[in-house]
C-alpha positions in Angstrom: -72.4 -0.9 53.7 -72.0 0.1 50.1 -74.5 -2.6 48.9 -77.1 -1.2 51.3 -76.9 2.3 49.8 -77.3 1.0 46.3 -80.4 -0.9 47.2 -81.9 2.2 48.9 -81.2 4.3 45.8 -82.9 1.8 43.6 -86.0 1.8 45.7 -86.2 5.5 45.6 -85.9 5.6 41.9 -88.6 3.1 41.6 -91.0 5.1 43.7 -90.4 8.2 41.7 -91.3 6.4 38.6 -94.5 5.1 40.1 -95.4 8.6 41.3 -95.2 9.8 37.7 -97.8 7.4 36.6 -95.6 5.9 33.9 -94.7 2.2 34.3 -92.9 1.9 31.0 -89.9 -0.4 31.4 -87.9 1.4 28.7 -87.5 4.4 31.0 -85.6 2.5 33.7 -81.6 3.0 33.9 -79.4 -0.1 33.3 -77.5 -1.7 36.2 -73.6 -1.2 36.3 -71.4 -4.3 37.3 -68.4 -3.8 39.6 -64.9 -3.3 38.0 -62.7 -6.5 37.8 -59.7 -6.6 40.3 -56.4 -5.2 38.8 -54.0 -7.7 37.1 -50.9 -8.6 39.2 -47.7 -7.0 37.8 -44.7 -9.3 37.8 -41.7 -8.3 40.0 -38.4 -7.1 38.4 -35.2 -8.9 39.4 -32.1 -6.6 39.5 -28.5 -7.4 40.3 -26.0 -4.6 41.0 -23.4 -4.4 38.3 -20.0 -6.1 39.0 -17.6 -6.7 36.2 -14.4 -8.2 37.7 -12.7 -9.2 40.9 -9.3 -10.5 41.9 -8.7 -14.1 43.1 -9.2 -14.8 46.8 -11.1 -11.6 47.4 -14.7 -11.4 48.9 -17.4 -10.9 46.3 -20.9 -9.5 47.0 -23.9 -10.2 44.8 -26.5 -7.6 45.5 -30.1 -8.1 44.4 -31.7 -5.6 46.9 -32.7 -3.2 44.0 -35.2 -5.8 42.8 -38.8 -4.3 43.0 -42.5 -5.3 42.9 -44.6 -2.2 41.8 -47.9 -3.5 43.1 -46.9 -5.5 46.1 -43.7 -6.8 47.7 -41.0 -9.4 47.0 -41.5 -12.4 49.2 -38.3 -14.5 48.4 -34.9 -14.5 46.7 -33.1 -17.4 45.2 -29.4 -17.2 43.9 -27.9 -19.9 41.7 -24.5 -20.3 40.0 -24.9 -21.2 36.4 -22.6 -24.0 35.3 -20.4 -22.7 32.5 -17.2 -24.7 33.3 -15.9 -22.3 36.0 -15.1 -23.6 39.4 -18.0 -24.0 41.8 -18.3 -21.5 44.6 -20.1 -21.7 47.9 -22.7 -18.8 48.2 -22.9 -17.5 51.8 -26.8 -17.4 51.8 -28.6 -18.1 48.6 -32.0 -17.0 49.9 -31.3 -13.4 50.8 -31.3 -10.3 48.7 -27.5 -10.1 49.1 -25.2 -13.1 49.0 -21.5 -13.5 48.6 -18.5 -15.9 48.2 -14.7 -15.9 48.1 -13.4 -15.8 44.6 -11.3 -18.9 43.9 -7.7 -18.6 42.9 -7.4 -18.8 39.1 -4.4 -18.8 36.8 -6.2 -16.9 34.0 -9.2 -14.7 33.5 -12.3 -16.9 34.3 -15.9 -15.9 33.8 -18.5 -16.9 36.4 -22.3 -16.7 35.8 -25.1 -16.3 38.4 -28.9 -16.1 38.3 -31.3 -14.3 40.7 -34.9 -15.3 40.8 -37.4 -13.2 42.8 -41.0 -14.1 43.8 -43.7 -11.6 44.8 -46.6 -11.9 47.2 -48.9 -13.2 44.5 -46.4 -15.9 43.5 -45.2 -14.3 40.3 -41.5 -14.7 39.5 -38.8 -13.0 37.5 -35.1 -14.0 36.9 -32.0 -12.1 35.8 -28.5 -13.3 35.1 -25.1 -11.6 35.7 -21.6 -12.4 34.7 -18.3 -11.4 36.4 -14.7 -12.2 35.7 -12.3 -13.5 38.3 -8.7 -12.3 37.6 -5.5 -14.0 38.7 -3.6 -12.5 41.6 -1.4 -9.7 40.2 2.1 -11.0 39.6 5.2 -9.2 41.0 8.6 -9.0 39.4 10.5 -12.2 39.8 13.9 -13.2 38.5 15.0 -11.0 35.6 18.3 -10.7 33.8 20.0 -12.5 30.9 20.8 -16.0 29.8 24.4 -16.1 28.7 26.8 -18.4 26.8 26.9 -15.8 24.2 23.6 -14.0 24.7 21.0 -16.7 24.0 17.8 -15.9 22.3 14.9 -18.4 22.0 15.6 -20.3 25.3 12.9 -21.1 27.8 13.5 -19.9 31.3 11.3 -21.1 34.2 11.2 -21.3 38.0 11.3 -25.1 38.6 8.8 -25.1 41.5 8.6 -28.9 41.8 12.4 -29.2 41.1 11.9 -32.1 38.6 14.2 -30.6 35.9 11.3 -30.4 33.4 9.2 -27.4 32.5 5.6 -27.7 33.6 2.8 -25.5 32.3 1.9 -24.0 35.7 5.5 -22.8 36.4 6.4 -19.1 35.7 8.3 -18.9 32.5 9.5 -16.7 29.7 11.4 -17.0 26.4 14.6 -15.1 26.1 14.6 -12.1 23.7 17.5 -10.2 22.1 20.4 -9.9 24.4 19.4 -13.0 26.2 16.9 -11.0 28.3 14.1 -12.6 30.3 11.7 -11.5 33.0 9.7 -13.8 35.2 6.6 -12.7 37.2 5.7 -14.4 40.5 2.6 -14.5 42.7 3.1 -14.4 46.5 3.7 -18.2 46.8 6.1 -18.2 43.9 8.1 -15.4 45.5 8.8 -17.8 48.4 9.8 -20.6 46.0 12.2 -18.2 44.3 14.5 -18.6 47.3 14.2 -22.4 47.5 14.3 -23.9 44.1 16.5 -23.3 41.0 15.7 -21.3 37.9 16.3 -23.5 34.8 16.8 -22.8 31.1 16.2 -25.1 28.3 18.4 -24.1 25.4 17.0 -26.0 22.4 18.5 -26.8 19.0 17.7 -23.7 16.8 18.1 -21.1 19.6 20.4 -18.3 18.7 23.7 -17.7 20.4 24.4 -14.0 19.4 28.1 -14.7 19.4 28.4 -18.2 17.9 25.1 -18.5 15.8 22.5 -21.2 15.8 22.7 -23.7 18.7 23.2 -27.2 17.2 23.1 -29.3 20.5 20.5 -28.8 23.2 21.6 -28.2 26.8 20.2 -26.9 30.1 21.5 -24.0 32.3 20.7 -23.5 36.0 20.7 -20.7 38.4 20.9 -22.1 42.0 18.6 -20.8 44.7 20.5 -18.3 46.9 18.8 -18.4 50.3 17.7 -15.0 51.6 19.4 -13.3 48.7 16.6 -13.1 46.1 16.2 -9.5 45.0 13.8 -8.9 42.1 15.5 -5.6 41.4 18.9 -7.3 40.9 19.6 -9.0 37.6 20.2 -12.7 37.7 22.7 -13.9 35.0 22.2 -17.5 34.2 25.4 -19.0 32.7 27.3 -22.3 32.3 29.2 -21.2 35.4 26.2 -20.9 37.6 25.1 -24.2 36.3 28.5 -25.7 37.3 27.8 -24.6 40.9 24.5 -26.5 40.9 26.3 -29.5 39.5 28.7 -29.5 42.4 25.8 -30.5 44.7 25.7 -33.9 43.0 29.3 -34.9 43.5 29.4 -38.5 44.7 29.9 -39.1 48.5 33.0 -40.8 49.8 33.4 -44.2 51.4 30.8 -45.0 54.1 29.2 -41.5 53.8 25.6 -42.8 53.7 24.5 -39.7 55.5 26.0 -37.5 52.8 24.3 -39.5 50.2 20.9 -39.1 51.8 21.5 -35.4 52.4 22.4 -34.8 48.7 19.5 -36.9 47.5 17.1 -34.9 49.7 18.4 -31.6 48.3 18.5 -32.6 44.6 14.9 -33.9 44.6 13.1 -31.6 47.0 10.2 -29.5 45.7 9.4 -26.0 46.9 6.5 -27.3 49.0 8.6 -30.1 50.5 11.2 -27.5 51.6 8.5 -25.2 53.0 7.2 -28.1 55.1 10.7 -29.0 56.3 12.7 -26.0 57.6 15.5 -28.4 58.6 15.9 -29.4 54.9 16.1 -25.7 54.0 19.1 -25.3 56.3 20.8 -28.3 54.9 20.1 -27.1 51.4 21.5 -23.6 52.1 24.6 -25.1 53.6 25.2 -27.4 50.7 24.8 -24.6 48.1 27.2 -22.4 50.0 29.7 -25.3 50.1 29.2 -25.8 46.3 29.9 -22.1 45.6 33.0 -22.2 47.7 34.1 -25.5 46.1 33.6 -24.2 42.6 35.3 -20.8 43.1 38.3 -22.5 44.8 38.7 -25.1 42.0 38.2 -22.7 39.2 39.9 -19.6 40.7 36.9 -17.5 39.8 35.6 -15.0 42.3 32.0 -15.0 43.5 31.4 -11.6 41.9 32.7 -12.9 38.5 30.7 -16.1 39.0 27.4 -14.3 39.0 28.3 -11.6 36.5 27.5 -10.7 32.9 31.0 -11.5 31.7 30.2 -10.4 28.1 29.1 -6.9 29.2 32.2 -6.7 31.5 34.5 -7.7 28.6 36.0 -10.7 30.5 37.2 -12.8 27.6 38.9 -15.4 29.8 35.7 -16.0 31.7 33.7 -16.2 28.5 36.0 -18.8 27.2 35.7 -20.9 30.4 31.9 -20.7 30.2 32.0 -21.9 26.6 34.0 -24.9 27.6 31.4 -25.7 30.2 28.7 -25.6 27.5 30.3 -28.6 25.8 30.2 -30.4 29.1 26.6 -29.5 29.7 25.6 -30.9 26.3 27.5 -34.1 26.9 25.8 -34.4 30.3 22.4 -34.2 28.8 23.3 -36.7 26.1 24.7 -39.2 28.7 21.6 -38.8 30.9 19.3 -39.6 28.0 21.4 -42.7 27.3 21.1 -43.9 30.9 17.3 -43.3 30.9 16.9 -45.9 28.1 19.1 -48.5 29.9 17.2 -51.3 31.6 19.7 -51.3 34.4 18.4 -47.9 35.5 14.7 -48.2 34.6 13.6 -48.1 38.3 15.8 -45.1 39.2 14.1 -42.1 40.7 16.8 -39.6 39.8 19.8 -39.6 37.5 22.3 -36.8 37.3 25.4 -36.5 35.0 27.9 -33.7 35.3 31.1 -32.8 33.5 33.5 -30.4 35.3 37.1 -29.1 35.3 39.4 -29.9 38.3 43.1 -30.4 39.1 44.7 -33.3 37.3 45.7 -36.4 39.4 49.2 -36.1 40.8 50.3 -39.2 38.8 49.6 -37.4 35.5 51.9 -34.5 36.4 49.8 -31.9 34.6 49.6 -28.2 35.6 46.3 -27.4 33.9 42.9 -28.5 35.0 41.4 -31.6 33.3 37.9 -32.9 32.6 36.0 -35.3 34.8 32.5 -36.8 34.6 30.3 -37.9 37.6 27.2 -40.1 37.3 24.9 -40.3 40.3 21.8 -42.5 40.3 19.2 -42.6 43.1 16.4 -45.1 43.6 13.1 -44.8 45.5 13.4 -45.2 49.3 17.2 -45.3 49.0 16.9 -49.0 48.0 19.9 -48.5 45.7 22.5 -46.0 44.9 25.1 -45.9 42.2 27.9 -43.4 41.3 30.8 -43.3 39.0 33.6 -40.8 38.5 35.7 -40.9 35.4 38.7 -38.9 34.0 37.6 -37.8 30.5 39.6 -37.2 27.3 39.9 -33.7 26.0 40.2 -32.6 22.3 43.0 -30.4 20.9 41.2 -27.3 22.1 40.9 -28.5 25.6 37.2 -29.2 25.4 35.8 -32.3 26.9 34.8 -35.3 24.7 32.5 -38.3 25.5 35.5 -40.6 25.6 36.5 -42.0 29.0 40.3 -42.1 29.8 39.7 -44.3 32.9 37.2 -44.7 35.7 38.9 -43.8 39.0 36.0 -44.3 41.4 32.8 -46.4 41.4 30.3 -47.0 44.2 27.2 -49.2 44.5 24.8 -49.5 47.4 21.9 -51.9 47.9 19.6 -51.7 51.0 17.2 -54.4 52.5 15.0 -54.7 55.5 16.8 -56.4 58.4 14.5 -57.8 61.2 11.5 -55.8 62.5 13.1 -52.3 62.6 16.4 -52.6 60.9 18.0 -51.9 57.5 21.0 -53.7 55.9 23.1 -51.8 53.4 25.6 -53.6 51.2 28.1 -51.5 49.3 31.4 -51.6 47.5 33.7 -48.7 46.6 36.2 -49.2 43.8 39.2 -47.0 43.5 41.5 -47.2 40.4 44.9 -45.9 39.4 45.6 -43.5 36.6 46.0 -46.4 34.2 42.6 -47.8 35.1 43.9 -50.7 37.3 42.3 -51.6 40.6 43.9 -49.8 43.5 41.5 -50.7 46.3 38.1 -52.3 46.6 36.3 -51.6 49.8 33.4 -53.9 50.8 31.1 -52.6 53.5 28.1 -54.0 55.3 26.0 -51.9 57.7 23.0 -52.5 59.8 20.9 -49.6 61.1 18.3 -50.1 63.8 16.0 -47.5 65.3 15.0 -47.6 69.0 12.9 -45.0 70.9 14.9 -43.7 73.9 12.6 -41.6 76.1 10.3 -41.1 73.2 13.1 -39.9 70.9 13.9 -42.1 67.9 17.6 -43.0 67.9 19.4 -44.7 65.0 22.2 -47.1 66.0 24.5 -48.3 63.2 27.2 -50.9 63.0 29.4 -51.1 59.9 32.1 -53.6 58.9 34.7 -52.9 56.2 37.0 -55.2 54.2 39.3 -54.1 51.4 41.4 -55.8 48.8 43.6 -54.7 45.9 43.2 -57.8 43.7 40.5 -59.3 41.5 37.2 -57.7 40.4 35.6 -55.2 42.7 32.1 -56.4 43.7 30.1 -56.9 46.8 30.7 -60.2 48.6 28.3 -60.9 51.5 30.3 -63.6 53.2 33.7 -61.9 53.2 33.3 -59.9 56.5 34.9 -62.5 58.8 38.0 -60.8 57.2 36.8 -57.3 58.0 39.6 -55.2 59.6 37.6 -52.1 60.6 34.4 -51.7 62.6 32.6 -48.3 62.8 29.7 -47.5 65.2 27.4 -44.5 64.7 24.5 -43.1 66.8 22.3 -40.4 65.2 19.2 -38.7 66.6 17.5 -35.3 66.6 15.6 -33.5 69.4 14.2 -30.0 69.5 15.7 -29.0 66.1 19.2 -30.2 67.2 20.9 -33.1 65.5 23.4 -35.3 67.4 26.0 -37.7 66.0 28.5 -40.0 67.7 31.0 -42.1 65.7 34.0 -44.2 66.5 36.1 -46.9 64.9 37.7 -50.1 66.2 40.3 -52.1 64.4 40.9 -55.8 64.9 43.7 -56.7 67.3 44.8 -60.4 67.5 42.2 -61.2 64.9 39.2 -60.0 66.8 37.1 -56.8 67.4 37.0 -55.6 71.0 33.2 -55.5 71.0 30.5 -57.7 69.2 33.2 -59.7 67.5 30.7 -62.2 66.0 28.6 -59.4 64.3 29.9 -60.1 60.8 28.3 -61.5 57.6 25.0 -60.0 58.8 22.9 -60.2 55.6 19.7 -62.3 56.1 20.8 -63.2 59.7 18.8 -60.8 61.8 17.2 -63.6 63.7 20.6 -64.6 65.1 21.3 -61.3 66.8 19.7 -59.2 69.5 19.6 -55.5 68.5 19.3 -54.8 72.3 22.9 -55.9 72.6 24.0 -53.2 70.1 21.9 -50.5 71.7 23.2 -51.4 75.2 26.8 -51.3 74.1 26.5 -47.8 72.5 24.4 -46.5 75.4 27.0 -47.6 77.9 29.8 -45.9 76.0 27.7 -42.6 76.3 26.5 -41.5 72.9 25.0 -38.2 74.0 27.0 -35.1 73.3 27.7 -34.3 76.9 28.2 -37.8 78.3 31.7 -39.1 77.7 32.0 -41.2 80.8 32.2 -44.5 78.9 34.7 -43.1 76.4 37.2 -41.7 78.8 40.7 -43.1 78.3 39.4 -45.2 75.3 42.0 -47.0 73.2 40.2 -45.8 70.1 39.5 -42.3 68.6 36.0 -41.0 68.6 34.0 -38.1 67.3 30.8 -36.3 68.3 28.9 -33.5 66.6 26.0 -31.3 67.6 24.2 -29.4 64.8 21.9 -26.8 66.4 19.2 -25.4 64.2 17.0 -24.2 67.1 18.0 -20.6 66.6 18.0 -18.3 63.6 21.5 -19.3 62.5 23.0 -22.8 62.6 25.7 -23.6 65.1 27.8 -26.8 64.6 29.9 -28.0 67.4 32.4 -30.9 67.1 34.7 -32.7 69.4 37.4 -35.2 68.5 39.2 -37.5 70.8 42.6 -38.6 69.7 43.5 -41.9 71.3 47.2 -41.4 70.6 47.4 -38.2 72.7 44.4 -38.7 75.0 43.2 -35.2 74.2 39.9 -33.8 73.0 39.8 -30.9 70.5 36.8 -28.8 69.9 35.7 -26.8 66.9 32.6 -24.6 66.4 31.1 -23.2 63.2 28.5 -20.4 63.6 26.6 -19.4 60.4 26.2 -15.7 59.7 23.4 -13.7 58.0 25.5 -13.5 54.8 25.8 -17.4 54.8 29.4 -17.3 55.8 30.7 -19.1 58.9 32.8 -18.0 61.9 35.1 -20.9 63.0 36.4 -21.1 66.6 38.4 -23.7 68.5 38.6 -24.8 72.2 40.3 -27.2 74.4 37.5 -27.6 76.9 34.3 -26.5 75.0 33.9 -23.5 77.3 36.6 -21.0 76.3 36.6 -20.3 72.6 39.1 -18.5 70.4 40.7 -18.4 67.0 41.9 -21.7 65.6 45.6 -22.2 65.2 
């Protein structure tokens, strides 16, 4: 339409010129070309400012303020720039607004992102932004003092993986004047504070504010006190709290393979392993309470004094006792280092050495406590176990030395596969007199087989024992035709309740009453049917409520039920005494303060105080 008007105007102008009689071309007006189209203006990418966020929070990257002044933005494209930070997953990288969950970081970490916008003419523009992801704010953890004298320059840490060694990712602090320390925990570490110990490495060169420069390195430990962690309450870490932890590693007694496994589980369990296994937590709590009771009883130190700042309280006697334990801790560290370099223990998974004070053997006729040393060595998959307990020599000041007066107890276990689903354990226990001479050597062989009974795995065990008081104490595989005692065990768990049945039989007229030919069992699984063992113990009635096969037995037996299905553990035991034909019952009910109420019964129904 516009072109038509221009043409008409031109024609009219031409006619006017003609009408004037002048045809000079110089008088005609020049033609004006149309203006060029305007040049496209590139869009402007814009990201809303965001400086920092906390780990595990939702982050929004907003590019909606991006503009195109002469058109419109057709597309958005978000990109994380690789700067070494962890990669995140953007929720929708092609929208004006995208987002992600900030990963958990242990230190301030910078992330970079780029937004590119494209307008309707295909022009693009990019802009970058940076933001910092911060660690989750830490809360107050353990705080207090490290005390021998007040120790300055010692490293304190929460041993999350319970390996006895400080790892970089574990909360830590270095003690200041007065032995003061303060640990900070995130939410997960707060949970671990009730499950694993706090350890202290006291290095050579640290300062004992009472005695001066530390000349021999040692480690102190504060045991986990289940359900009692209070960040507002000071935790004093001393040689005495360390001695409580050491009590957990006391060697088990003869035939106590369950105790051995239980202690091994506790001593080596990480925080995560304990979180994943509530049953282990209950076992752990029980053992720690037993260790506290054991130590306070043997040392005649109250629980309040045990966890106190005995320097601030002016308790000189307690301070002197603690100093004596420091010598033992140093010697324990030295002996452990020696064992770690010994080829005999190169395959060990865990080695523990403790020195402690306890009553003197009756034969020594001493009134004061004397020093002992225990060595405990665990191997992977319980393939071996070794322990040794020795009476140590003290110096003129009553402090322990590294000299052994005599070894009074030694134990060694070896375990092997036995048939398709069995395990053979060979062990010897050596007990010596106060002059170091052999008192008794116990040889023991055990087979353990597991059978499913109504979908519940049940462990059946047969154990033979032989003892002698002459010669060298060592395991002898073919000696069990001379065994004098046979012990049967049945162990299983169901619905968070563990059940155990145990009874012993002694040879009469040179023979066991049951399975008499089940002796010298090593490497002979093919000669025996485990069904025979399972049937025997099933017929006796191994469940807690079924005693039909055990009524009027000519041997004593024992059954235990450990109920962890409720908030607090209840342990019920019943013992049958063959000499009286009577069953006695006891029951321990754990309380919220980790103490127990003990009751007794004659029928398992009516309970009262034990007499």
